[in-house]
Each structure stands twice: as C-alpha cells, then as structure tokens.
N, C-alpha and C positions, 0 to 999 in steps of 0.2 A: 416192323418199324413203326414209330409213333410220330407225333407232331413236334417232338423235342429236337428238331434239326437232325434227324437220323441217330439220336441217342436213345438207348433203351430206357424203360421206366426205372425209376429210383436212381438214375444217374443223370440228373439234369445239368450238371456242370460240364461245359465244353472242355475238351482236353487242351493242354498247353504242352508243346514239345520242347525238349532241350535242343538248342541250336548251337551255341558256342559258349565256352566257359569264360565268364567275365574276368576271372582271376588270370587266365592265360592271356586274354586280350590286354589287360592292364600291364602285365609283365612285359609283353612285346612292345607296347607303346613306350613304357619307361625306358627300356634299353635302346629303342630307336632314337628317342630324344637325346639320351646321353651320348650315343654314337655320333649323331649329327653335331652335337655341341663340341665334341672333341675334334671332329673333322674340320671344324671352322678355324682351328688354329694352324692348319697345315700351310696356308699361304705365308705365315710368318716364319716358317722353317726353310732354310736355304740349302741348296745343294742336293746331293743324292739322298741325304737322310730323310727328305720329305716323303719319298716313296716307302722307305723302311718304316717310318712312323705311321703311314696310312695303313700298311698291312698289319702293323702291331696293334693299332687301335681296333681294326675290324676283327681280327682273330681273337683278341682278348675279350671283346664284348660278345662275340659269337659264343665263346665258351661259357661266359657268364650267363647269358640268356638261356642257353640250352640247359645248364645245370638247374636253374630255377624253374624253367618251364616244365622240365621232366617231372617235377613234383605234382603238377596239375593236369598233365595229359591223361587221357583215358584209353590209350592204345598200347600199353605195355604187352598185353596179350589179347588175342581176339579169336573168335570162331564165327564162321559163316556157313549157312546152308540155305538151300532153296527147297521148299516143301509145300505140301498141301495140308493145312491144319484148320481146325475150327476157329472161327473168328471171335465169337462172343460166347459168354456163358449162357447156359440154358437155351442153346441154339445148335442145330446140327449143320448149319451152313458152313461150308469150307471156302477158303481163299487160297490162291497160289501166291506165295510171298517169299521174299528173301529175309531171313532172320539173322541178326548179327549180335554178338556179345563182345563188348570192348571193356577190358579190365585195366584200371589205373591203380595208382597207389592209394587213392582216397575214395574209390567207389567203382561202380560199373555203369556202363552205358549200353542200353539195349535198343536196337533198331529193328523196325519192321517196315518193309516197303513192298507194296503189292506189285504183282507182275501180271497184268498192267496195274497202274496205280489206282485207277477208278474201278472198283468192284463193289457189288451189292449196293449201288447207289451211294457210295461213300468213298472219300479219298483216303487210301490206306498208305500213310507215310508218317510213321511214328519214330521218335528219337527221344528216349526217356533216360534220365540220369538218376541213379540211386547211390547216394553217398553214405558211407558207414563211419559216422562219428563214434558211436559205440556199436550200434546195430542198424540194420535197415528195416527193422520190423515196422516202425512207424511209417516210413515211406511206402512200405509194401501195403499197409492198411489204407493209406491215402490213395494208392493206385487202385485198390479194390473199390473204394468209394467212387472214384472217377470213371470206373468201368473201362479200364484199358483192355486191349485184346488179350485173348487167352495165351498166345505164345510169350508175350511180355510178362504176364503174371506167372506163367509156369517157370520161366528162367529166374525171375526175381525171387520166387519162393525157395529156390535151391540155395540162396544166400541168407536165408533167415536162420535164427538161432536154433529153432526146434527141428530143422530139417535134418534127416539122417545123413545127407551128404557132407555136412559140415564144411562147405566151401568157404564160408565167411571166416572161419578160424585160420584156414590156410592163407587166403589172400589178404586178410586184414593185417595179420601179424607180419607177414613177409613184406607187405607194403609199408608198414610203419618203420621197420628196420631199414628198408631201402630208402625211404624218405629221410630218415635221420642221417644216414651216411652221405646222402646227396647234399644236405645242408652243411655237413662237415666239409665236403669237397668245395662247396661255395666259399666257406670261410678260408680254406687253403688258397683258393683262387684269389681272393682279395688280398691276403698277405703276400702272395707272389707278386701281384701288381705293385704293391708298396715297395717291396724289395727291389724290383726292377728299376725303380727311381732312385735307388741308393747305391753306393759303391760296394754292394755285396751281391753281385750277380750270381755267384755260386749258390748262395742260399735260396735265391729266387728260383734257380733250376731245381733245387731240392723240393721246394714247395709245389712246383708244377708236377713233379713226380708223385708227391703226396696227393695232389688233386686227382691225378689219374688213378692212384691206388684206391681212393675212397669211391670213385665212380665204379671201379670194378667190384668193390665190396657191395655196393648197392645192387649191381647186377647179380652177384652171387646170392644175395639175400632174396631177391625176387625169384631166382631160379630154383629155390628150394621147393616151390610148389610143384615143379615138374618131376621132382624125385619122389613125391608122395603118391600113394595109390589114388588114382583118379576116379571120380564119380561120373560114370558114363550115363548119359540119358539121351533120349531121342525126342524130337519134336515132329509131330505129324507122321508123315510117311518117309522122312529122311533117315539117314543112318545115325551113327554116334555123333554127338555134338561135343567136340573137344577143342580146347583152346591151344593156340600156338603163339610163339613170340611174334610181336608186331613191330611197327615202325619205331616207337619210342625206345624199345629195348636195343634195337640196332643203332639208333641215333646215339644212345648212351655209350655203346661200344665204340663207335667212331670218335666221339668226343674224348673218351678216355685214351684211345690210341693217339689222338692228336696231342693231348696234354703230355703223354709219356714221351712222344718223339721230341716235342719242344723242350721238355725238361732234360732229356739225355743230351740233346744238342747243346744246350746252354752250359751244362756241366762240362762236357768235353771241350768246347771252345774256350771256356774260362780256364781250363787247365793247360790248353795248348797255346792259345794266343790271348792272354788276359788283357793286354793293352788295347788290342783292336776291338774286342767285344765291349770294353768299357767306353771306348770312343764311339762305337755304334749306338750304345744306349745313352750317350751324353752324360756319363757319370764318371767321377774320379779323374777329370782332366783339368779342373780349375786350379788345383794346387801346383801342378807342373807348369802351367802357363804363368802363374804368379812368380815362380822362382826364376823364370827365364826372361823377365821383363827387361828391355833395354831402354835406358833413359837418354841415350845420345851423348855427345861430347859436352864437357863443361869447361868454362873459362874463369880464371881468377884475375882480380884487379890488384896488381902489385902495389899501386899507390895507396889503396885502401888498407892493405895489409901492413904497409910501413907505418901508417899513422896510428894504427891500433896496437902495434907491438911495442909499447913503451915500457919503462921500468915500473914494476908494480909498487904500489905504495901501501903502507900499513897505517892505520888510524889508531891513535892513542885516545882512549876514552877515559875521562876522569870520573871519579866517584861523584855521586850527587851532592854529598855534604860539602866537598871542597868547592864545588861550583857555586853553591849558595853562599859560602864564606867570602869568596873572592868576588868583589864587586865588578871587576873587569872580566868579562867572558871572552876568552881568546877565540879567534876565528878558526875556521877549519884548517887554514894554511899553517897556523901556528902549532896546531896539534899534530900535524902530519910530519912525520920524520922519515926521511929517505933511508931506505935500508942499504 
C-alpha cells in the first residue's frame, strides 16, 4: 500500500463505480409522468367506465415502459459465485468476495463485493459497466489504467475481440437483433393504442398479438447464445462460471404473454359482442346516437299558413330598349299579370 489512498503505484486515479443507468432512469420518469397525466382525466369520466379506463391506462403504459426499458437493462443473463481470488495485479494477497456478471443487450455489468466488505484496509464494493458500441477493448484498457481488481479485469478480458472465447460475438450480435425486435414491438404497441381509439378494435387486437410476437422474437434472438458452445472459465477457487437467464428475460416473457392474452381477448370479444366492446372503448357510438335523436312535438300556426298560401304571381320583364323608349315606366303592379 502507498500514500495514494490505498491505490497502487501508477494508478493514481480513484475508481468510479457504475450505480444506475441514466437511460433507464429517464425512461421510467418519462412514462411515470405520462401515466400520471392520463390518470388526471379520470375524474371527468362518468360511470363504471372510469375503472375500466384506469386499468387500460396503467396496463398500456406498463407494457410500453417495459418494452423500452428492456433495451437498457443489464440483467438478461447473469452469473454469480463466491470465491477466494487475488485482488490486485503484482500481488499475492487474496480476498473472499462475491463476483457477478450481468449481461444486457448493450453491454455487461461486473460486480465485486467483499465478504466482508472491508478487507486489506480497503472497501471492496465494485460495480463496473462495459458497453460494446463496437468493442469493449477501449473500456478494458481504461479499466487497466484505473487499476480495477483482478476478477473484474479477468471477466472483461473474455469479451474482448482477441480473446479465444469470442463471447463478444455471441452476446453483441444476439443483443443487437433482440434490441431491434423490441423496438419493432414498441412500434406495434403505439399503433395498437392508436387503433384502440378508433372504431377498428379488431385491428387493435391484431397489433397487440404482433407486439407479443416481436417480444417473443427478441427472446428467441437472445436465447441463441445458450445454444452455442459455452466458454467455461473459473475465477479463483470457484467452479465453472456460467450465465443463466435473469430477471429481464423473464419480465420480457411475462409482458409478451400479457400482450398475447389482451390481443386474443380483444379479437374474440370483437367477433362475439362487437357492440359492447365498442361501447366499452367509447368508439363507434356517436353515429347511432345521432340517428336516434328525438326533437319532441312540433306545432303549426294555421293563421300564418293561410296568409302565405296565396296565388302565385308571375312577373313580366320588358326589354331594356323598350323601357328607354317609353317615357312612362309602368309600376310593378302594371307588369304583374295574374295567372
């Protein structure tokens, strides 16, 4: 140890840990604001439809925020182990810590937490993010310069381009295709919400089924990494370090099933009771109401009708030349001839 606040020589910069994705936080806040804004219109809705609209708004925005947030989460797959491993380079000192690898669609998140946290006169609690825009080689070199612990560097090295494991090719391409299909599912979700506000409820149900299909396609794309030969490696004294499906994957599955159930129910109800489902969504009822408008009883004034039902008159109009020749211009009564 040196006087650099427990940082080894040639690594004077203090570490900065990854805490929470700002993209994910922004997405959650935006959808929360939109949800609260739409819930403010509920007092203006009368009757039992108020409860239906509340559930409709909450479920719809829940599906939307999940689809977008899944693109930026870092726990589609994860691996954890507790081991004794060397802590720093050029040192034989070992620490007992829990090592975690969390894989997302845009990168990996590596955690290291000591057991206990304070060991070797240092707080061992790391949470580092490595994003692959093209590669993570630059971020790996930056991690070397910052002097991160050996377990974090060892796992990050497995995702570099020149590593024999080739994990970056598996996770990067599968993550790209999964992200693309998720954004397509988000577009289908927006179209479905527009169609729910129009008298085409059947097509809105079809778009919800399409939303579920693209969510399942994203899961299938990410699942391809599990069908490839895995690169097994060990950290310290632990066994094989291998990833498994995590919370984001199962959340995507639950959201896809929810969209599928909603879409199928809407299609079936539109085929069986189309009038009631249009009434529930407050669409397609204005025209029927306009046709059945009742204006009440009417009264006629017989005296007024007797005065206006007189014999029609025709007016004889003389040419302009004759009018100029004649110095005496006849009146209208003289030109009028009773038929």
